[in-house]
C-alpha positions as CSV (number, residue, x, y, z in Angstrom):
1,X,0.1,-0.1,0.0
2,X,1.3,3.2,-0.8
3,X,2.3,5.6,2.2
4,X,3.2,9.0,3.1
5,X,6.8,9.6,3.2
6,X,8.0,10.7,7.0
7,X,9.0,13.8,5.8
8,X,5.2,15.1,4.7
9,X,3.8,15.4,8.0
10,X,0.7,17.4,6.9
11,X,0.3,15.1,3.5
12,X,-3.3,13.7,3.3
13,X,-3.5,9.9,3.8
14,X,-7.3,9.0,3.1
15,X,-10.5,10.2,1.4
16,X,-14.0,9.8,2.0
17,X,-15.5,10.0,-1.4
18,X,-19.8,10.6,-1.1
19,X,-22.6,12.7,-3.4
20,X,-22.6,14.7,-0.3
21,X,-20.7,13.5,3.2
22,X,-22.7,15.3,5.2
23,X,-25.2,12.8,5.0
24,X,-22.4,10.4,6.1
25,X,-22.1,12.7,9.3
26,X,-21.1,9.7,11.5
27,X,-18.6,8.6,8.9
28,X,-17.1,12.6,9.7
29,X,-16.2,11.9,13.5
30,X,-15.4,8.3,12.8
31,X,-12.3,9.8,10.0
32,X,-11.9,12.4,12.5
33,X,-10.9,9.9,15.7
34,X,-9.0,8.3,13.6
35,X,-6.7,10.8,11.2
36,X,-7.7,13.9,12.7
37,X,-7.2,16.9,10.3
38,X,-5.1,14.8,7.7
39,X,-8.0,13.7,5.5
40,X,-9.9,14.9,2.5
41,X,-13.9,14.8,0.8
42,X,-14.5,14.2,-2.6
43,X,-17.7,13.5,-4.8
44,X,-17.4,10.9,-7.6
45,X,-16.5,12.9,-10.3
46,X,-14.0,14.8,-8.9
47,X,-12.2,11.4,-6.9
48,X,-11.1,10.4,-10.9
49,X,-9.2,13.7,-11.8
50,X,-7.7,13.5,-8.1
51,X,-6.6,9.8,-8.6
52,X,-4.4,11.0,-11.0
53,X,-2.4,13.7,-9.1
54,X,0.6,13.5,-7.0
55,X,-0.9,14.0,-3.8
56,X,-2.9,11.2,-4.7
57,X,0.2,9.2,-4.1
58,X,0.1,9.5,-0.2
59,X,-3.2,7.7,0.4
60,X,-3.4,5.1,2.5
61,X,-7.3,4.3,1.6
62,X,-10.5,6.0,0.7
63,X,-14.0,5.6,2.3
64,X,-16.5,5.1,-0.3
65,X,-20.0,6.4,1.3
66,X,-23.1,5.3,-0.8
67,X,-26.6,5.3,0.0
68,X,-29.7,3.9,-2.2
69,X,-30.0,7.2,-4.6
70,X,-26.5,5.9,-5.6
71,X,-27.7,2.7,-7.5
72,X,-27.9,3.8,-10.4
73,X,-24.5,4.9,-10.6
74,X,-22.8,2.0,-10.1
75,X,-20.8,1.5,-13.0
76,X,-19.5,4.7,-11.7
77,X,-18.4,3.3,-8.4
78,X,-17.3,0.3,-9.8
79,X,-14.5,2.9,-11.9
80,X,-13.8,4.5,-9.1
81,X,-12.7,0.9,-7.2
82,X,-10.9,0.2,-10.0
83,X,-8.6,3.5,-10.4
84,X,-8.1,3.2,-6.2
85,X,-7.0,-0.3,-7.7
86,X,-4.6,0.4,-9.8
87,X,-3.0,3.5,-7.3
88,X,-3.1,0.4,-4.9
89,X,-5.4,2.5,-2.5
90,X,-7.0,0.2,0.0
91,X,-11.1,0.3,-0.7
92,X,-13.4,0.2,2.6
93,X,-17.0,0.6,1.5
94,X,-19.5,2.6,3.7
95,X,-23.1,1.9,2.6
96,X,-26.8,2.8,3.6
97,X,-29.6,1.3,2.4
98,X,-28.0,-0.6,-0.1
99,X,-29.3,-3.3,-2.5
100,X,-27.3,-6.9,-1.7
101,X,-27.3,-7.3,-5.2
102,X,-25.2,-3.7,-5.6
103,X,-23.3,-4.2,-2.3
104,X,-21.9,-8.1,-3.6
105,X,-21.6,-6.2,-7.4
106,X,-19.0,-3.7,-5.8
107,X,-17.6,-6.0,-3.5
108,X,-16.5,-8.3,-6.4
109,X,-15.2,-4.9,-8.2
110,X,-12.5,-5.2,-5.6
111,X,-13.5,-3.2,-2.5
112,X,-11.6,-4.4,0.6
113,X,-13.6,-3.6,3.4
114,X,-17.0,-3.4,4.3
115,X,-19.0,-1.1,7.1
116,X,-22.6,-0.8,6.7
117,X,-24.2,2.9,8.3
118,X,-24.5,3.7,10.4
119,X,-21.1,3.0,12.1
120,X,-21.0,1.0,14.4
121,X,-19.0,1.7,17.2
122,X,-15.5,0.9,16.8
123,X,-16.1,-0.5,13.1
124,X,-14.4,1.9,11.2
125,X,-11.2,2.5,13.0
126,X,-11.4,-1.9,13.2
127,X,-11.3,-2.0,9.1
128,X,-8.4,0.5,8.6
129,X,-6.6,-1.9,11.3
130,X,-7.7,-4.9,9.3
131,X,-6.5,-3.4,5.8
132,X,-2.9,-2.1,7.2
133,X,-2.4,-5.4,8.5
134,X,0.0,-7.7,6.0
135,X,-1.7,-9.8,2.9
136,X,-1.4,-13.5,4.2
137,X,0.9,-15.6,2.7
138,X,-1.1,-18.5,3.4
139,X,1.8,-20.0,6.5
140,X,1.3,-23.8,6.5
141,X,-0.7,-23.1,10.2
142,X,-2.9,-21.3,8.2
143,X,-3.8,-24.2,5.8
144,X,-6.6,-26.6,7.7
145,X,-5.2,-30.0,8.5
146,X,-6.0,-32.7,6.5
147,X,-5.1,-36.4,7.8
148,X,-5.3,-38.9,4.8
149,X,-6.1,-41.4,7.2
150,X,-9.5,-43.8,7.0
151,X,-11.5,-42.5,3.9
152,X,-15.1,-40.5,6.3
153,X,-17.1,-40.9,2.8
154,X,-18.6,-38.2,4.2
155,X,-22.6,-36.8,3.5
156,X,-23.4,-34.6,0.5
157,X,-25.9,-32.2,0.7
158,X,-26.3,-29.8,-2.3
159,X,-28.4,-26.2,-2.5
160,X,-29.8,-25.2,-5.6
161,X,-31.4,-22.2,-5.8
162,X,-33.7,-22.5,-8.8
163,X,-34.4,-18.9,-9.6
164,X,-32.2,-15.7,-8.2
165,X,-33.1,-14.3,-4.9
166,X,-34.7,-17.3,-3.6
167,X,-32.1,-17.6,-0.9
168,X,-30.0,-20.8,-1.7
169,X,-26.6,-19.4,0.2
170,X,-28.2,-18.4,2.8
171,X,-29.3,-22.2,3.6
172,X,-26.1,-23.8,2.8
173,X,-24.2,-20.8,4.6
174,X,-26.7,-21.4,7.6
175,X,-26.7,-25.4,7.2
176,X,-23.1,-26.1,7.2
177,X,-22.5,-23.6,10.6
178,X,-25.0,-25.1,11.5
179,X,-23.9,-29.1,11.4
180,X,-20.9,-27.6,12.6
181,X,-22.2,-26.6,15.7
182,X,-24.7,-29.2,16.0
183,X,-23.0,-30.9,18.9
184,X,-20.6,-29.5,21.5
185,X,-18.8,-32.5,22.5
186,X,-18.4,-34.6,19.1
187,X,-19.6,-31.8,16.4
188,X,-19.2,-33.1,13.1
189,X,-16.5,-31.6,10.6
190,X,-18.2,-29.7,7.7
191,X,-17.1,-28.2,4.6
192,X,-18.6,-25.5,2.3
193,X,-18.1,-25.6,-1.5
194,X,-18.9,-22.8,-3.0
195,X,-19.4,-23.7,-6.6
196,X,-20.6,-20.7,-7.9
197,X,-17.5,-19.6,-10.4
198,X,-19.0,-16.4,-11.2
199,X,-21.3,-14.5,-8.9
200,X,-20.8,-16.9,-5.5
201,X,-21.1,-14.9,-2.2
202,X,-20.0,-17.6,0.4
203,X,-17.4,-15.5,1.2
204,X,-19.1,-12.3,1.6
205,X,-21.8,-14.3,3.9
206,X,-19.3,-15.5,6.0
207,X,-16.6,-12.3,5.8
208,X,-14.0,-14.3,4.4
209,X,-11.2,-13.5,2.1
210,X,-11.1,-15.0,-1.8
211,X,-8.0,-17.1,-2.4
212,X,-6.0,-17.1,-5.8
213,X,-4.9,-21.0,-4.4
214,X,-8.6,-21.7,-5.5
215,X,-8.1,-21.1,-9.6
216,X,-4.9,-23.2,-9.4
217,X,-6.1,-25.8,-7.6
218,X,-9.3,-25.8,-10.1
219,X,-7.0,-25.3,-12.9
220,X,-5.1,-28.5,-12.0
221,X,-7.6,-30.6,-10.3
222,X,-5.6,-34.4,-12.2
223,X,-2.1,-33.2,-9.8
224,X,-4.7,-31.9,-6.2
225,X,-4.4,-34.5,-3.4
226,X,-5.0,-33.7,0.6
227,X,-2.6,-31.0,1.1
228,X,-3.6,-29.3,-2.4
229,X,-7.3,-29.1,-1.6
230,X,-6.1,-28.0,2.8
231,X,-4.5,-25.0,1.1
232,X,-7.2,-23.8,-1.0
233,X,-9.8,-24.0,2.2
234,X,-10.1,-22.0,5.3
235,X,-12.0,-22.4,8.0
236,X,-14.5,-20.1,9.6
237,X,-14.0,-19.6,13.5
238,X,-12.3,-22.7,14.1
239,X,-15.0,-24.8,13.5
240,X,-16.4,-24.7,9.7
241,X,-14.1,-25.1,6.3
242,X,-14.5,-23.3,3.5
243,X,-14.0,-23.5,0.0
244,X,-14.8,-20.3,-1.5
245,X,-15.4,-19.2,-5.6
246,X,-12.3,-17.7,-7.1
247,X,-11.3,-14.2,-6.3
248,X,-12.0,-13.6,-10.6
249,X,-14.5,-14.1,-12.9
250,X,-13.9,-17.4,-14.7
251,X,-16.3,-19.3,-17.0
252,X,-18.5,-22.2,-15.5
253,X,-17.3,-24.4,-17.7
254,X,-13.7,-23.4,-16.2
255,X,-14.0,-27.3,-14.5
256,X,-14.8,-30.2,-16.1
257,X,-17.1,-33.3,-14.5
258,X,-14.1,-35.2,-14.0
259,X,-12.7,-32.0,-11.9
260,X,-15.8,-31.7,-9.8
261,X,-15.3,-35.6,-9.1
262,X,-12.3,-35.0,-8.0
263,X,-13.0,-32.0,-5.5
264,X,-16.1,-33.9,-4.1
265,X,-14.4,-37.3,-3.4
266,X,-11.3,-35.5,-1.9
267,X,-13.7,-33.4,0.3
268,X,-15.8,-36.7,1.3
269,X,-12.8,-38.4,2.3
270,X,-12.1,-36.1,5.2
271,X,-15.0,-34.4,6.2
272,X,-18.4,-35.7,7.8
273,X,-20.4,-33.5,5.3
274,X,-19.9,-31.6,2.4
275,X,-22.3,-29.0,1.6
276,X,-22.6,-26.9,-1.9
277,X,-24.0,-23.9,-3.2
278,X,-24.4,-24.4,-6.6
279,X,-25.1,-21.5,-9.8
280,X,-28.9,-21.3,-11.1
281,X,-27.3,-21.9,-14.0
282,X,-27.2,-26.0,-15.4
283,X,-23.9,-26.3,-16.8
284,X,-22.4,-29.4,-17.9
285,X,-20.9,-31.2,-14.8
286,X,-24.7,-30.7,-12.7
287,X,-25.3,-33.9,-13.2
288,X,-21.9,-35.1,-11.6
289,X,-23.1,-33.6,-8.5
290,X,-27.0,-34.7,-8.5
291,X,-25.8,-37.9,-9.1
292,X,-23.2,-38.1,-6.1
293,X,-26.2,-35.7,-4.1
294,X,-27.6,-38.2,-1.0
295,X,-30.5,-34.4,-0.7
296,X,-30.5,-31.9,-3.6
297,X,-32.2,-28.7,-1.7
298,X,-33.7,-27.0,-4.6
299,X,-35.0,-24.1,-3.3
300,X,-38.4,-21.8,-5.2
301,X,-40.3,-19.2,-3.6
302,X,-44.3,-19.3,-4.1
303,X,-44.2,-17.0,-7.1
304,X,-44.8,-18.1,-11.0
305,X,-40.8,-17.8,-12.1
306,X,-40.5,-20.5,-9.5
307,X,-43.1,-22.5,-10.7
308,X,-42.4,-22.4,-14.2
309,X,-38.3,-23.2,-13.9
310,X,-39.1,-26.2,-11.4
311,X,-41.5,-27.5,-13.9
312,X,-38.6,-27.1,-16.7
313,X,-35.7,-28.5,-14.4
314,X,-38.2,-31.6,-13.5
315,X,-39.2,-32.3,-17.5
316,X,-35.2,-31.8,-18.4
317,X,-34.1,-34.1,-15.2
318,X,-36.4,-37.1,-17.0
319,X,-36.2,-36.3,-20.5
320,X,-31.9,-37.6,-19.3
321,X,-33.6,-40.1,-16.9
322,X,-31.7,-38.6,-14.4
323,X,-32.4,-39.2,-10.7
324,X,-34.9,-36.2,-10.1
325,X,-35.9,-38.5,-7.1
326,X,-33.0,-36.5,-5.1
327,X,-34.3,-33.3,-5.7
328,X,-36.0,-31.7,-2.3
329,X,-38.3,-29.3,-2.8
330,X,-37.5,-26.1,-0.3
331,X,-40.3,-23.3,-0.3
332,X,-38.2,-20.0,1.0
333,X,-40.5,-17.4,2.5
334,X,-43.2,-19.5,3.0
335,X,-46.6,-18.7,4.3
336,X,-47.4,-18.5,8.2
337,X,-48.9,-21.3,9.9
338,X,-52.0,-19.2,10.8
339,X,-52.6,-17.7,6.6
340,X,-54.8,-20.4,5.3
341,X,-54.8,-18.9,2.0
342,X,-50.8,-19.7,1.9
343,X,-51.1,-22.6,2.5
344,X,-53.8,-23.7,0.1
345,X,-51.7,-21.6,-2.2
346,X,-48.2,-23.9,-1.6
347,X,-50.4,-27.2,-2.1
348,X,-52.2,-26.1,-5.5
349,X,-48.5,-25.4,-6.3
350,X,-47.1,-28.7,-5.2
351,X,-50.3,-30.8,-7.1
352,X,-50.3,-28.8,-10.4
353,X,-46.1,-29.3,-10.8
354,X,-46.8,-32.6,-9.4
355,X,-43.4,-32.4,-6.4
356,X,-43.6,-32.7,-3.3
357,X,-42.6,-29.4,-1.5
358,X,-40.6,-31.3,1.8
359,X,-39.4,-28.2,3.6
360,X,-40.8,-24.7,3.9
361,X,-38.6,-21.7,5.5
362,X,-40.4,-19.0,7.1
363,X,-39.4,-15.1,6.0
364,X,-36.5,-14.3,8.6
365,X,-37.0,-11.0,7.7
366,X,-34.3,-7.6,7.3
367,X,-32.0,-9.5,10.0
368,X,-31.2,-12.4,7.1
369,X,-29.9,-9.5,5.0
370,X,-28.3,-7.9,7.8
371,X,-26.6,-11.0,8.7
372,X,-25.0,-11.7,5.0
373,X,-24.1,-8.2,5.0
374,X,-22.1,-8.4,8.2
375,X,-20.6,-11.8,7.7
376,X,-22.1,-13.8,10.2
377,X,-24.5,-16.9,9.8
378,X,-27.8,-16.0,11.9
379,X,-27.3,-18.5,14.7
380,X,-24.2,-15.8,15.5
381,X,-26.6,-12.5,14.4
382,X,-30.3,-13.8,15.5
383,X,-30.0,-16.6,17.1
384,X,-34.1,-16.6,18.1
385,X,-34.9,-16.0,13.6
386,X,-37.4,-17.7,12.7
387,X,-35.4,-19.3,9.6
388,X,-32.1,-19.7,11.6
389,X,-34.5,-22.3,14.5
390,X,-36.0,-24.0,10.9
391,X,-32.3,-24.5,9.7
392,X,-31.0,-25.5,12.7
393,X,-34.2,-27.9,13.1
394,X,-33.2,-29.1,9.1
395,X,-29.0,-29.8,10.7
396,X,-30.7,-31.7,13.4
397,X,-32.9,-33.9,11.7
398,X,-29.9,-34.9,8.6
399,X,-27.2,-35.3,11.4
400,X,-29.1,-37.6,13.2
401,X,-30.1,-39.5,10.1
402,X,-26.5,-39.6,9.3
403,X,-25.1,-41.3,13.1
404,X,-28.4,-43.5,12.6
405,X,-26.8,-44.6,9.5
406,X,-23.5,-45.1,10.6
407,X,-24.4,-46.8,13.5
408,X,-26.6,-49.7,11.4
409,X,-23.8,-50.0,9.0
């Protein structure tokens, strides 16, 4: 990161970039607390011009502050982030009332940190401290240790959203965490794999960095072993192992069915449970995942797009004589128990499509979005949330079934 020379004690170390910084008065207070008078304020257009000036060489970071009114200018926000990255300037994103889709888009552009507005006390300073830390070089102890002992033959649970925004990543992340913490005495080992190679957000939902080693591993699975796999995965709170999507957007056909089979087999060998978050698009290795899955959750909502996509998927699988019976349709934002009209609609939807809606997940409301934005599982941010409770029940049910099967074997 570029920093000011010691003799230039008055150099500007940071800048806020916003439509109007007065809309973020708490940010002004936190910037003054962290930097005194050694920071400045820029508008969006001014920022692009400023990056070309010599004064920008002293910048350590910029705070890009946006709200809902700025979502129409996401391309400009992305350009600001790109120019800052070219200058090796860190970016902390301050956002208020911004949709998760827009937020994730800007984070994928290269923003280093995200802090929601209004700013939690001390959060900006913590973000600055994290950005000032040297980039990890993946030392041996940072890798999740895997042993080449007896194969666990772990159960494979797959989550596939049949339409955008139906909550597939939310289910995958929280189901993985609930399984990893299902028992305080003998907690099972769990690996969460994000196979949405282009727009995967598991790393965002758990506030984990994306590693270049993920792309390297996927590009050469033929030479992958347990050690290579362990270098690519990370641990969340020492309980959950995570293989994030690659750091850069890559084609979905980057990997072949053989690559997927090697990754899944390696994960199942070392973990009791493997959770896969799939892209919504069907690709040539989707069949490999479906064939290997013990349970394949197809996420839908109570709307026409989900119904149409569920019917199209059903026809596609049955036409190819693929195991459609492995699918377990999960309805997100399901009607409440007292909503008799909604319950009737769910029943009619299942009957008209010829499917069984086996899992109904309640609407967790705004805390679900906030949990994802803050990089925390629901159990850690909103333990009493109805959606969290239902996912916890599902995890206990799956674990008890797995334990019973193991004992019977």
